[in-house]
C-alpha positions as CSV (number, residue, x, y, z in Angstrom):
1,M,19.8,-18.0,0.2
2,F,19.3,-14.6,-1.4
3,T,19.9,-11.0,-0.4
4,G,16.9,-9.2,-2.1
5,I,19.2,-7.3,-4.5
6,I,17.7,-7.9,-7.9
7,Q,20.2,-8.8,-10.5
8,A,18.1,-8.8,-13.6
9,K,14.6,-8.7,-15.0
10,G,13.1,-11.4,-17.3
11,T,9.9,-11.9,-19.3
12,V,7.6,-14.8,-19.1
13,K,8.0,-16.6,-22.4
14,E,5.7,-19.5,-21.7
15,R,3.5,-21.0,-18.9
16,E,2.0,-24.4,-19.6
17,G,0.9,-26.6,-16.7
18,S,3.6,-26.6,-14.1
19,R,6.4,-25.4,-16.5
20,L,7.3,-21.7,-16.4
21,I,9.8,-20.5,-19.0
22,I,11.4,-17.0,-18.6
23,D,13.5,-15.2,-21.2
24,S,16.5,-13.4,-19.8
25,L,19.8,-12.3,-21.3
26,A,21.3,-11.9,-17.9
27,W,24.4,-13.7,-16.8
28,A,25.6,-14.7,-20.2
29,D,29.2,-14.7,-18.8
30,D,28.3,-16.9,-15.8
31,P,27.0,-20.3,-17.1
32,W,23.7,-21.8,-15.7
33,Q,23.6,-25.0,-13.8
34,I,20.7,-27.4,-13.8
35,G,19.4,-27.5,-10.2
36,E,20.5,-24.1,-9.2
37,S,18.1,-21.9,-7.2
38,I,16.9,-18.6,-8.7
39,A,14.5,-16.3,-7.0
40,V,11.7,-15.3,-9.4
41,N,9.7,-12.4,-8.0
42,G,11.0,-13.5,-4.6
43,C,10.1,-17.2,-5.0
44,C,12.9,-19.7,-4.8
45,L,12.6,-21.9,-7.9
46,T,14.9,-24.7,-9.2
47,L,16.3,-24.3,-12.8
48,V,15.4,-27.5,-14.7
49,D,16.4,-26.5,-18.3
50,F,17.9,-23.5,-20.0
51,S,17.8,-24.5,-23.7
52,K,14.8,-22.3,-24.6
53,G,15.0,-19.9,-21.7
54,L,15.1,-20.3,-17.9
55,A,12.7,-23.2,-17.3
56,F,11.2,-24.1,-13.9
57,D,8.7,-26.6,-12.7
58,V,6.4,-24.8,-10.3
59,S,4.2,-26.8,-8.0
60,E,0.5,-26.1,-7.6
61,E,1.3,-25.2,-3.9
62,T,3.6,-22.4,-5.1
63,Y,1.2,-21.1,-7.8
64,S,-1.6,-21.0,-5.2
65,R,0.4,-19.3,-2.4
66,T,2.3,-16.7,-4.4
67,S,1.5,-14.2,-7.2
68,L,3.3,-16.5,-9.7
69,G,-0.1,-18.0,-10.4
70,A,-1.2,-14.6,-11.9
71,L,1.8,-14.5,-14.4
72,Q,1.0,-14.5,-18.1
73,T,3.0,-14.6,-21.2
74,G,4.8,-11.2,-21.4
75,S,4.8,-10.5,-17.7
76,T,8.0,-9.1,-16.3
77,V,9.7,-10.7,-13.3
78,N,12.5,-9.9,-10.9
79,L,15.4,-12.4,-10.9
80,E,18.2,-13.1,-8.4
81,R,20.6,-16.0,-8.4
82,A,21.4,-17.6,-5.1
83,M,24.1,-16.0,-3.1
84,R,27.6,-17.5,-3.2
85,P,29.8,-17.4,-0.1
86,M,32.2,-14.8,-1.6
87,D,29.4,-12.4,-2.7
88,R,28.6,-9.1,-1.0
89,F,25.7,-9.1,1.3
90,G,23.9,-6.1,0.0
91,G,20.3,-6.6,1.3
92,H,19.2,-8.9,4.1
93,I,18.7,-12.6,4.6
94,V,16.1,-13.7,2.1
95,Q,15.0,-17.4,1.7
96,G,12.8,-17.1,-1.3
97,H,9.9,-18.6,0.7
98,V,7.0,-16.3,0.2
99,D,5.0,-15.8,3.4
100,V,1.9,-14.1,2.0
101,V,0.5,-12.4,-1.1
102,G,-0.1,-8.8,-0.2
103,Q,-1.5,-5.9,-2.2
104,V,-0.3,-2.5,-3.4
105,V,-2.5,0.1,-1.7
106,E,-1.1,3.3,-3.1
107,I,2.0,4.6,-5.0
108,Q,3.0,8.2,-4.6
109,K,5.6,10.0,-6.7
110,L,7.7,12.3,-4.5
111,D,10.4,14.7,-5.6
112,D,13.2,12.1,-6.1
113,S,11.6,8.9,-5.0
114,W,8.4,6.9,-4.6
115,R,6.3,5.9,-1.6
116,F,4.7,2.5,-2.0
117,E,2.0,1.4,0.5
118,F,1.2,-2.3,1.0
119,Q,-1.5,-4.3,2.9
120,V,-1.3,-7.7,4.4
121,E,-3.6,-9.4,6.9
122,S,-3.5,-7.4,10.2
123,D,-2.5,-10.5,12.2
124,L,0.8,-10.5,10.3
125,D,1.6,-7.0,11.5
126,R,3.8,-8.7,14.2
127,Y,6.5,-9.4,11.5
128,L,6.6,-5.7,10.4
129,V,9.0,-3.7,12.4
130,Q,9.8,0.0,12.0
131,K,13.0,0.2,10.0
132,G,13.1,-3.6,9.7
133,S,13.5,-5.6,6.5
134,V,10.8,-6.9,4.2
135,T,11.0,-8.4,0.7
136,I,8.5,-7.4,-2.0
137,N,8.6,-9.4,-5.2
138,G,12.1,-10.3,-4.2
139,V,13.3,-6.8,-3.6
140,S,14.9,-6.1,-0.1
141,L,13.2,-2.9,1.3
142,T,12.9,-1.1,4.6
143,V,9.5,-1.1,6.5
144,I,8.1,2.3,7.5
145,D,5.2,3.0,9.8
146,P,3.7,-0.5,10.1
147,N,0.1,-0.4,11.5
148,E,-2.7,-2.9,11.3
149,G,-1.2,-4.8,8.3
150,K,-0.4,-1.6,6.3
151,F,3.1,-0.4,5.8
152,W,5.0,1.6,3.3
153,V,8.5,1.6,1.8
154,A,10.6,4.3,0.1
155,V,11.8,3.4,-3.4
156,I,14.8,5.2,-5.0
157,P,15.0,5.7,-8.8
158,H,17.5,2.9,-9.2
159,S,15.3,0.3,-7.6
160,F,12.2,1.7,-9.5
161,E,14.0,1.3,-12.8
162,V,15.9,-2.0,-12.5
163,T,13.2,-4.0,-10.8
164,T,9.5,-4.6,-11.6
165,L,8.5,-2.1,-8.8
166,G,8.1,0.6,-11.5
167,Q,5.4,-1.4,-13.2
168,L,3.2,-2.0,-10.1
169,K,-0.1,-0.2,-9.7
170,A,-2.6,0.1,-6.9
171,G,-4.5,-3.2,-6.4
172,D,-1.7,-5.4,-7.8
173,P,-0.8,-8.6,-5.8
174,V,2.8,-8.8,-4.6
175,N,4.9,-11.6,-3.0
176,I,5.9,-10.7,0.5
177,E,8.6,-12.4,2.6
178,F,9.0,-11.2,6.2
179,D,12.3,-11.1,7.9
180,V,13.3,-14.7,8.7
181,L,14.9,-13.6,11.9
182,A,11.6,-12.3,13.3
183,K,9.9,-15.6,12.4
184,H,12.7,-17.6,14.2
185,V,12.6,-15.5,17.3
186,E,8.8,-15.8,17.5
187,R,9.1,-19.6,17.2
188,L,11.8,-19.8,19.9
189,L,9.8,-17.7,22.3
190,K,6.7,-19.9,21.9
191,R,8.6,-23.0,23.1
192,D,8.0,-24.3,26.6
């Protein structure tokens, strides 16, 4: 489980077949463990090696259903290690299971923040609740004015700088994970 509070950024060092290797100097004082879960742009991946960078084996399913398939050498990604029981819960419950690849519609610079507008298929609008939670490329954000698959979020300078949000532009694909609580409630209500 993750919280959507990005801990570091990394750079794609290599992508060959299913293997994705990311350079990151983060967590030098907290040793890696083979098999641990790390969210890469909001996708929960399993660390399989760290001798030449953070190495992950990514399935074709994951590449085809997320924006990880568009990563190239030099791309910057958001990183978050799985939450430990004693950690602060700074964001919201994030599984690292991307629901859909959405798109950046528009980015507006305001006085002291940014307004990012996103688009998903309109039938997914049911998971977007005013002032509810959403994860964009692994970043926990608050939904504002959801309507027919479009919604926007406010981004403060800290989040703009320490995540990859500051590198996005209109038309870019983004990994979106809706609030898991909304998905569970929907499933429970559909039962007979």
